[in-house]
N, C-alpha and C positions, 0 to 999 in steps of 0.2 A: 152746303158742302164746303169743306175747308182744305186748303193745301198751302204749300210753301212755294214762293216765287224763286225759280232757279235761273231764269234768264229774263232780261229786260232789253228790248230793242227800241223802246220809246213809244211804240204803238201796239206791239204784241208782247205778251208775257207768257213764258213757259212755266206752268205750275205743276208741281208734283203732287198728285192726289194722295189721299190717305190710303188708297189701294196700291200705291207705288207706281201708278201710270203717269205719263206726262201729257198735259193738255194745253193747247194754245188758247190763250184768253185775251180778251180786250177789257179795257176799263169802262165802267158804266158812268157816263157823264164826266163831270170834273170833280175830283176830290179836292177838298180844302183841309189839309192837315192842320191840326191845332198849332198855331203860332209858327208854322214853317212855310216860308215862301220859297218853294222848291220848283226846279224845272222838271223834276220827275217824282210825282207824288207816290208812285209805287216803285220799290227798290228790291233788288235781289236780297233774299233773306226774309222778306216780309211774310207773315202768316196772314192769309186772306180767305175771305168767304166768296164763293162764286156760285153761279147757277149755270146749268147746261143750256146750250143753244144747239138744237139738233135739226139738221136739214136732211134732205135726201142724199146729199153728197158728203157732208162733213159733220163732225161734232166738235164744237168749240165751247168756250166758257165766257161768262161775263162777270168780272170782279165787281162786287158792290160794297165790300167792306174790308178795311185793313185793321187787323188787331193791333193793340198797343204794342209798341216796340220796346224791347229790353234796352236797346241802345241803337245808335247808328253813327256813322262817321260821314262827314261832309267836307266839301271844298267849295270855294267860290266858283260860280258858273263862269265858263270861259267867255261866253258872249253876253251874259246878263250880269253885270257886276253887282247889282243889288240883290240878286237871288243866289241861292246855293244849290249845289247838286249833291244829292245823297248817293254816296258811293255804294254802300251796302248797309244792311241792318241785322240786328240780332246776332252779333259777332261775339265769339268767346275770346278771340285774340287776333292781333294783326301782326304779320311778318313784313317788315319793311326791307326790301332787297336793296343792297348798296354795292356799287362797284367803284373802285378807286379810279379806274380808267376804262375806256372802251365800253360805255361812256362814263364820264366822271359824275359822281353824285355830289352835289354841293352840300356843305354843312348847313347852309340856310334851309335847303329843302328838308333835310333830316329833322332839323329842330322845329320847323313849322309843322311837319307831320306829327312828330311826337307831342307837341303842345296840343294839337287837335285831338289826338288819341287820349291825352290826359283829360281834356275838357269834356270828352264824351264818355269817359270811364271805361276805356278799352285797353287792356294790357297789350303792350307792344314788345316785340322781339326784333332785334336788328340782325339781319342775315347778310354777312359779307360774302358775296358771290364771286365766282370766277377767280378763286384764290390761286388756281393753277397758272394764271396768266401774269402773276405779279413778279417783277424783278426786285432787286435789292432796295431801290428807292421807293417803289410803290408798296413794297412789303412793310417797310418802316412806317410809311404813312398809314397803312391799314391797321397795323398793330397799335399805333399811337391813337388813332381814332377810336379803335375798339376800347382801349384803356380809358379814354375820356368817358364813354357811355357806360362802361361797366362800373366805374367809380360812382356814377350817379345812381346806378341800380338797375339799368336796363340789361336784360339777358342778351348775350351776343353769340352768334354762331358763325363759323367759317365753313363754307361749303364750296364744292366744285361738282357741278352736274356731270361734266364729261369724265371726271375721274372718280365719281361716286364717293366723294369725301364729305363727311358730315351729314349724310342723308339719314342714317339710322337715328342719330340724335334729334334731327328735325322731326322724324316720324314720331318719336316718343312724345315730343311736345304737342303733337297734333292729335294724339289718340283721344277719341271720344269728344272732340271739339269741332266747332265751326271756325275755321281759320281763314282770314283774308290775306291774300298776297298782293302787295302793292310796291310801287317804285317807279323810277324813270322808265321811259321807253328804252328797250335794249338792254336792261340789266339782267335779263335771262329768266323772267318769271315763267314763261311757257316752257322753256327748256327744263327748268327745275321741276315743274309739275310733271312733265313727261318722264323725268328721271325717277320721280317718286311713284308714278303710276304709268308705266310705259304704254298701256292699252289705250290711253286717252288720245294720243297722237295729235296734240295741240300744234297749231301752225307756228313756225318760228321763222325769223329772217335774220340776215346778217347786219352788223353795224356798218353805217356808211363810213368808208375810209376817209372821205374828205371832211365831213362835219363831226365825226365821232359821236353822232347822235343815233339813237335807236329809231326804228320804224314801228308804228303801231301794228302789232300782230293780233292782239286781242281787241276787237272792235267794241264789244259790249261786255259788261260784267256778267259772269256766269258761275253758278255753283256746280260742283261735281261731288258725287259720292265716291270715295276711294275704298279700295279693297281692304284696308287695314283699320276700319272703323274710324274714319275721319271724313270731314267735309271740308272742301276748299272753295273759296270764292276767288277766282282769277279776275283781275281788273285791268282795264286799259292802261297803258303806260301814261304817266302824268309828267308833263313837261315842267310845270310849275305848280305850287300849292298855295292858292290864295286863302288867306285866313278870313273867317267870318264870325260875326256875333261875339267878339271879345272886347270887353271894356278895358281901358288902360289899367285900372286897378286890379283886374283879374289876371292879367297875363303872367305876372310873376308866379302866381299860384300853379301855373301849368309847367313851370320849370322846377322840378323837385328840389334841386340843390339851392335854388333861390328861396323856395317856400320854407325849407327847414331853417333858414337863417333869418327870415323876416322878423320874427319875434324879438331879435336882438338889435334891430334897427331903432334909432332914436324915435322916429315917427312911425306910428302904426300904419299910416297910409303912404309910406315911403315907396317911390317908384324906382329907386336905385339909379337915379340920374345924377343930380347935383346936390342932393340932400346931405347935410353933415351927419357924421357918425352912422353911416350906412354899413350894415354888416355884410351885405353882398359886395359892395365895392371894396371893403377891407379884404374879404376872401379872394376877390379877383386880384388884388395887388399882391396877395401872398401866394398866388398860383394855386389856390384851392378851388377855383372855378375857372373853366376853360374860357379863353378870350373869344373863341369862335362862338360859344354859347351866349356870351354877353352881347356880342355883336348881333346875333340873331334876335335876341330879346329886344335890343334897342331898335332894330329894323322893324319888328312887328309892332312895337310900342309907337313908333313914329309913322306907321302906316305905309312903309316903303315896300315895294315889290322886291322879289329876289333879284339880285343884280351882281352878286360876286361869286367867284369860285376861289376858295382858299386852298393853298397848298398847306394843309393842316399841320403837317409835321414841322415845317420851317416857320410858318406864320405864327404859331403859338410861341415859339421861342423868340422871334423878333419882337412880338408885343411884350413879352415878359422882360426881355432885356431893356427895352425902351422905358418901361416903368421903373426899373431899378436905377437907371441913369438919371431919371427926372427928379 
């Protein structure tokens, strides 16, 4: 019998059967996925084979096979740095929710997430949430940030769950697809899903006034069937996004604006650091590439963790002015 994993708690998996019922399943033994050292061998979105385990009191299942994945998206395990955590699999697209404040989303986080989506072949859409809370300064920052990513080619949406703004456009992009929602804790994923499908009643919490950090309201990744012919995978809020399995020579390929210029670099193996006649560095100095993107690239290249929060609107201009003066 075959079904799709809709929820994973680490020990039990909720599987939707071909008949449309939901069955609680366990994993049979230990799975060893091909070439994947993962903390969770079974992920939400997986197509699995299972057998029934029937007792006098309950009917459960035992998963004994995972079908090949179309794709999956991963991040570094929080507690086991040499292993990865599969967030979800068999995804048609991912929506990364971004807030300028309350809480702030770092450009480093955005770029790490987008590079990972590029690496695993998953189309990404940036969703600027809570636009109803922006003042003049944060609105300028949001629009400038949106401009940067639209110029690269990433679709961007501006939404407000409380004011029902941008929801119809979001629904149109979701029709007939499996969409994953991700972002920092507190960016409003669960609130947005509730606005799209009020009957779900997902749990939400307020942002801490002191730390401006969100609290985890979604404990485990879970897939939901929506009434308008769409599926959504709601994921736990991510504080940081650790990169995995990327060689230095590959990283530039996951930054589209770098990749399209690489053929014009003097050296075919250019890392866009100190090499002469680097097309990426030339574009950077000509304000054709955002400084925040280059800093994120260098940070990933050098193996640094996320450690900065940029005021993107002013920071870009300061970097550009410094270059012109030098």
